[in-house]
C-alpha positions in Angstrom: 41.1 32.2 -52.3 42.3 35.4 -54.0 40.2 38.5 -54.3 39.8 41.0 -57.2 39.3 44.7 -56.8 37.5 46.9 -59.5 37.7 50.7 -59.5 34.3 51.2 -61.0 30.7 50.0 -60.6 30.0 46.5 -61.7 27.0 45.8 -63.8 25.8 42.4 -64.9 23.4 41.0 -67.6 23.7 40.0 -71.2 21.4 42.5 -72.9 22.5 46.1 -72.6 19.9 47.9 -74.6 16.2 47.4 -75.3 15.7 47.0 -79.1 12.3 45.2 -79.1 9.6 43.7 -76.9 10.7 40.1 -76.3 11.9 39.2 -72.8 15.1 37.2 -72.9 16.3 38.3 -76.4 15.9 42.1 -76.9 14.9 43.8 -73.6 17.6 45.1 -71.5 18.4 43.1 -68.4 21.5 44.7 -67.0 21.6 45.7 -63.4 24.0 46.9 -60.7 25.8 44.5 -58.5 25.2 45.1 -54.7 28.3 45.6 -52.7 28.8 45.2 -49.0 31.1 46.5 -46.3 31.1 45.6 -42.6 32.1 47.1 -39.2 32.2 45.3 -35.9 31.4 47.4 -32.8 32.2 46.2 -29.3 29.4 47.5 -27.0 30.8 45.7 -23.9 32.6 48.7 -22.4 29.7 51.1 -22.2 28.2 53.6 -24.5 30.0 54.2 -27.8 30.0 57.8 -29.0 30.5 58.3 -32.8 33.0 55.5 -33.3 34.7 55.9 -36.7 34.1 52.8 -38.8 36.1 51.3 -41.6 33.2 51.6 -43.9 33.5 54.2 -46.8 30.6 54.2 -49.3 31.7 55.5 -52.8 30.2 58.8 -54.0 27.0 58.6 -55.9 26.1 55.2 -54.6 22.6 54.1 -53.4 22.5 52.5 -50.0 20.1 49.5 -50.4 20.1 48.2 -46.8 21.9 48.4 -43.5 21.8 45.2 -41.3 22.4 45.5 -37.5 23.4 42.0 -36.2 24.0 41.4 -32.5 26.8 38.8 -32.8 27.6 38.4 -29.1 24.6 38.7 -26.7 24.3 42.0 -24.6 23.4 42.1 -21.0 21.1 45.0 -21.5 19.5 46.6 -24.6 21.4 49.4 -26.2 20.3 51.6 -29.2 22.6 51.3 -32.3 22.7 54.2 -34.7 24.8 54.6 -37.9 25.7 58.0 -39.4 27.8 59.9 -41.9 31.0 61.6 -40.7 31.3 63.7 -43.8 28.7 66.5 -44.6 26.8 67.0 -41.4 26.5 63.6 -39.6 23.3 62.5 -41.5 21.6 59.7 -39.7 21.3 56.6 -41.8 19.9 54.3 -39.1 18.6 55.7 -35.8 18.3 54.0 -32.4 17.8 50.3 -33.4 17.3 48.4 -30.2 19.9 45.6 -29.8 17.9 43.5 -27.3 19.8 40.9 -25.4 19.7 37.9 -27.8 21.9 37.4 -30.9 20.6 37.9 -34.4 19.6 40.5 -36.9 17.5 43.4 -35.5 14.5 45.0 -37.4 15.0 48.6 -38.4 11.3 49.3 -38.0 8.9 51.0 -40.3 11.3 53.9 -41.3 14.7 52.8 -40.0 15.1 56.2 -38.5 17.0 57.7 -41.4 16.4 55.5 -44.3 15.2 58.5 -46.5 18.8 59.6 -46.7 19.6 56.3 -48.4 18.5 57.7 -51.8 21.8 59.2 -52.8 25.0 59.4 -51.0 26.0 62.5 -52.9 29.0 63.7 -54.8 31.6 62.7 -52.1 32.5 59.4 -50.4 30.8 58.8 -47.0 32.9 57.5 -44.1 30.4 56.1 -41.6 30.2 56.3 -37.8 28.5 53.9 -35.3 27.1 54.7 -31.9 25.5 52.8 -29.0 23.4 54.6 -26.3 23.8 52.4 -23.2 26.4 50.5 -21.5 26.5 46.7 -21.2 29.2 44.3 -19.9 28.9 42.1 -22.9 28.0 42.3 -26.6 29.3 43.1 -30.1 27.4 44.2 -33.2 28.2 43.6 -36.8 26.9 46.5 -39.1 26.7 45.5 -42.8 26.0 48.3 -45.3 24.8 47.1 -48.8 25.0 49.6 -51.7 25.0 49.9 -55.4 28.0 51.8 -56.5 27.5 54.7 -58.9 23.8 53.9 -59.2 22.8 57.5 -58.9 24.8 58.8 -61.8 23.1 56.4 -64.3 19.8 57.0 -66.1 17.3 54.6 -64.5 14.3 53.3 -66.4 
């Protein structure tokens, strides 16, 4: 199957502007499409210190979620963190415990850095990933979900 690349944010919906009060006919229903990028981190060889990822979030985007998924079981728990390599290494997810069983890991009540998800700022963000402890097995899939150019639009 082929793929298509767009240079700007994608919005979807069939009513662009509110002109009345009837849902489905004259109240705006256009929203931003959520985009995703992924990075796979091998944690089998010991602690990983600030590994550059292939994830680059476009400027003025809003990070909606970051999913930490232990794809290959680890022998011991390691803490997974995700940060920004541009502009001061802001923490986006801090020390999520991998556990030793495969599956998606809970970020906890605050996610460690989720307050920085509000706005990625005026520059693209290239992300890093780290793990704190060594294991002799394991790999983590990090999925970042975001709405491109969401922060530059006037939101209702």
